[in-house]
N, C-alpha and C positions, 0 to 999 in steps of 0.2 A: 597502428590504429587499434583502438579498443572498441569492440562492438558489444553493446549492452542490450541483451534480449529479454523482453518482458512478455510473458504469456498474457494475452488479453482475449476475452471471450464475452459475448453479450449476456451469458447466463452466470457469469462470475464477477466478483469484485475486482477492482483494479489495484489490488494490494501489491502485486508483482511490479506493476508500473510505478507505483509510488516509491518502492524501494529502489528500483533502477534509476529513477529520476534523482533521488537523494544521492546515489552513488555518482551519477553524472555530475551533479553540482560539485562534489568533492574532487572529482578527477579532471574536470575540464581544463583547469589551469595548468596541469602537468602533462596531460596526454591529449592526443587527438581522439575524440570519442564520437560514436554514432549510435543512435537509438534504433532498435528493431522491435516492432510490435506485429500482432496478427490482424488487428481489426481497425478499420478506418476511423471509426468514431473515437476510439482511444487515441489514435494518431492525431486527430484534430483537437481533441481535448488537451493533450499534452502541449500542442502548439498554443492553444488559448492560455495555458498556464505559463507561457513564456519560453518554452523549449524549442529547439530546432525541429523541423518537420521530420518525424521518424520515417524509416523505410518499413514498408509492410511486407511480411512474408507469410506463407501459409501455416507452417508449423515449425517446431524445433529442428526438424530434419532439413529445413531449407536455409539454415544459417550459412552453410558452405556455398550457397549460391551467391552470397554477398561477400563473405570474409575469405581471405586467402591465407596461405601457410605462415606468413610472417605476422599475422594479426593475433591479437588476444581477444578472447570472448568471455563475457560474463553472462551466465544463464540463470534467470529466475523463472522457473516454470515447473508446474506439477505434472507435465506430460511424461509419459512413460519413456524411460531411457532404454532404447533398443535400436537395432539396425546400425546404420552408419553413425548415429549419435555416439555410440560406444567408441568410435574411432576418432572422435574430435580431439581428445588429449594428444594423440599422435600426429594429427593433421594440422594443428595450430600451435603457435608459439607458446601460449599459455591458456588454460581453461579454468575458470572459476565457476563452480556450481553452487548455487544457493538452495539449500534443501529445506522444503517445508512439508514434505510428504514421506519422510523416512526412506529416501532414496540416496544413493551416492553414485558418482560417476568415476569409475576406476581410472587412475592416472591423472585426474583433475585435482585441483585444490578445492575441497569440499568444506563449506561452512553451513552449520545448522542454524537457520534463522530462529531467533528467540532463545535458543539454547547457548549458542556461542556469543550472542550479543544481539543488539537491536540496530536496525538501519532506519535512520530518520533524518529529515532535513532540519537545519537550524535557520529559521527565518529572521528577518529584521524585526526587532521588538517594536510592538505597538501597544498603546494603552488598551487594556482589556475593558470591554463593555459588560455591564451587568446583564448579560443575556445567556440563555441556555438553548442549546441546539441538540437535536437527535440526528446522528448519522448512522443509518442502518448499513449502508454500503452503496454500491453502484448499480446493483441489479437486485430486483425483488421479483423474480420470475414466478414464485409461488404466492405472491401477494401476502407475505408474512406480516407486514405492517398492518394491512387491512384486517387480518385475522386477530390482531392484538390491539385494536383501536381503543378498547376499554381502558387499557393501561394508560393511554396518553390523554384521555379526557380530563379537562380542568387543570392540566399541568402547564399550559401556556408555553409550550416549547416551539421553537422554530424547527423546520425539517429541511435537511440537506436533500436535494432532489437528485438521486442517482441518475447518471447519464443513460442507463438502460431501463429506467422505470417506464412502465406503460403510459402512454400519453393521457388516456382517459382516466387514469388512476388519480391524477392531480385533483380533479374536481371533488372527489370524495375526501381525500386527505386534507384538503385546504379547509374543510369544515371543522377539523379537529386541531390542526396545528396553526400557530399564530402567523407564521410567515414561511413561505417556501423559498429556499435559497438555491440558486442555480449552481450546477456543477463547476462552472467557470470560477466561482468564488471560493473554492475549497481552501486555498492557501490563505485567503483573507479571513476565512472562518477560523483557521488555526491561530492566526495572529490576534484576532480581535474578540473572540468569545471567551468569557470568563469560565463557563462551564460547558463541557461537552460529554454527552452520553453517546455511546456507540455500541454496535454489535460486531464491529471489526476490531480485531486485536491490533492490526497495523495502524489503523486510524487512531486508536487509543494511545498507542506509543507515540505517534507523531504529535498528538495533542499534548501529551505529558511533556514531551521534549520542548514544546514551545510555550510552556507556562500555564496551560489550562488546568483547571480542576476537572477530574474525569470520573465517570462511572461506567460500568459495563452492563449492557442488557443482553443476556444470552438467548438471542432469537435465531442465530444461525448455527445449526448443528455441525457445520464443517469447521467451526472455530474451536481450537484447543483451549478450553477454559482454564486448564492448569497453568497456563502462562499468566493469566490474570490473577489467579490465586497466589502465585509465587510473588507477584508484585504487591499483593495485599490491596488490590483495587476493589472498591465496593461493587458487589454484584447485585443488581436490582432484581426484585421479584414483584409479582402482583401484590397489591395492597400493602406495600411497604413505603416508607418515606424515602425521598431522594437523598442519598448520601454521596459525597464526592471526596476525592483525594487528590492532593497535589504532591508530586514527587520531585525532589531536586534532580536536575539533569545529570549530575555526577553519579547518581545512583543507577543510571541507565548505561550499561556497558556498550560503548559505541562501536559496533561492528563495521560501520562505514569507514572509520579511521583505520581499523585493523586491516581491512581489505586494501585501502589505499597504501598503507605502509608495506604490505606484502607485494603489491605491484611495483612500488618504487624500488624495492630491493631485488625483485626478480625479473622485471621487464624493462624498466627504463635504462 
């Protein structure tokens, strides 16, 4: 069994979950796989997206409550690597650690997300509609969108409604954005929207991989904008015109396939 663990938290984006789901799609035909998450709303959203119901655990330190010594685990989490987590490479058949915070797990196979490649789903192709949407992310605990409403006025953008957005937030934002798109429609958005603006690097990569024209709006200080600069994706600023870029998929180094090949060679 391969257990794929995604860190999920109501104050954070679901980028770890998105990567783990892309890996699940790539691995499910060759391996028995099970999803692990921390938070029940993320669990239910993944099910709405068409995935099997994930198992919920408290933290990275609880993976061993589910997995056993003959299992392989894939970890996508910024949680601190300490305590019994350091023993995982010795206690499981194989451990893959996806690093987004400059950490590494000794004894595991470590991959640096964005540096070693990109993890993204390849969806069924659909006709792109001449629409533009803004995807800030899944959580806006600091009400960052609200603080930057002047940027969005008169742009006639749709808005992806993050699963952790405050309920009463919608009434205010609906006055500025053309249409509010529910989180259950995320993958339909990737398939059907011609232009996607995001403040999430992972969402930007997934949009690119599925044929959208993209632009990046740097509203989240946790995002490493150097990744966007390396891909030469337009970075939007106040009082500037909207510029977009489309990148052929072969220009995106597919870490999903690299990880699958590693597992085929070392686990199966």
